[in-house]
C-alpha positions in Angstrom: -191.5 52.9 160.0 -188.4 54.5 161.4 -185.3 54.9 159.2 -181.9 55.7 160.6 -179.2 57.7 158.9 -176.9 54.7 158.3 -179.8 52.6 156.8 -180.7 55.5 154.4 -177.0 55.9 153.5 -176.7 52.2 152.7 -179.9 52.2 150.6 -178.7 55.3 148.7 -175.4 53.5 148.0 -177.3 50.7 146.3 -178.9 53.0 143.7 -177.2 53.6 140.4 -175.2 56.8 140.4 -177.5 58.8 138.1 -180.6 57.9 140.2 -178.8 58.7 143.5 -177.6 62.0 142.1 -181.2 62.8 140.9 -182.6 62.2 144.4 -179.9 64.1 146.2 -180.2 67.1 143.8 -184.0 67.2 144.2 -184.3 66.8 147.9 -181.1 68.3 149.3 -180.1 70.9 146.7 -183.8 71.6 146.0 -183.3 71.7 142.2 -186.2 71.5 139.8 -186.7 68.6 137.4 -185.8 71.0 134.6 -182.5 71.9 136.2 -181.7 68.3 137.1 -182.5 67.3 133.5 -180.1 69.9 132.2 -177.3 68.7 134.5 -177.9 65.0 133.7 -178.5 65.6 130.0 -181.9 64.0 130.1 -185.5 65.2 129.5 -187.5 66.8 132.3 -189.9 63.8 132.3 -186.9 61.5 132.4 -185.7 63.2 135.5 -189.1 62.8 137.2 -189.3 59.1 136.2 -185.8 58.4 137.3 -186.4 59.9 140.7 -189.8 58.1 141.0 -188.1 54.7 140.3 -185.2 55.6 142.7 -187.6 56.3 145.5 -189.5 53.0 144.9 -186.1 51.2 145.0 -185.2 53.0 148.2 -188.5 52.1 149.8 -188.1 48.4 148.8 -184.5 48.3 150.1 -185.4 49.9 153.4 -188.3 47.4 153.9 -186.0 44.5 153.2 -183.7 45.6 155.9 -186.4 45.6 158.6 
């Protein structure tokens, strides 16, 4: 499956802000779950779960566009 920049941007926009921030901090700023949790004022496991669910939503959104 090929994903283009504009498709990824649109899928990211559909995510709730906190989940989008979590994904961006993890993959683009390379922050750890512990650091993300501190910034978002959630638990470390909450940061992991939030990112996991965000990635599932992204995958679903991108498949629907195809």
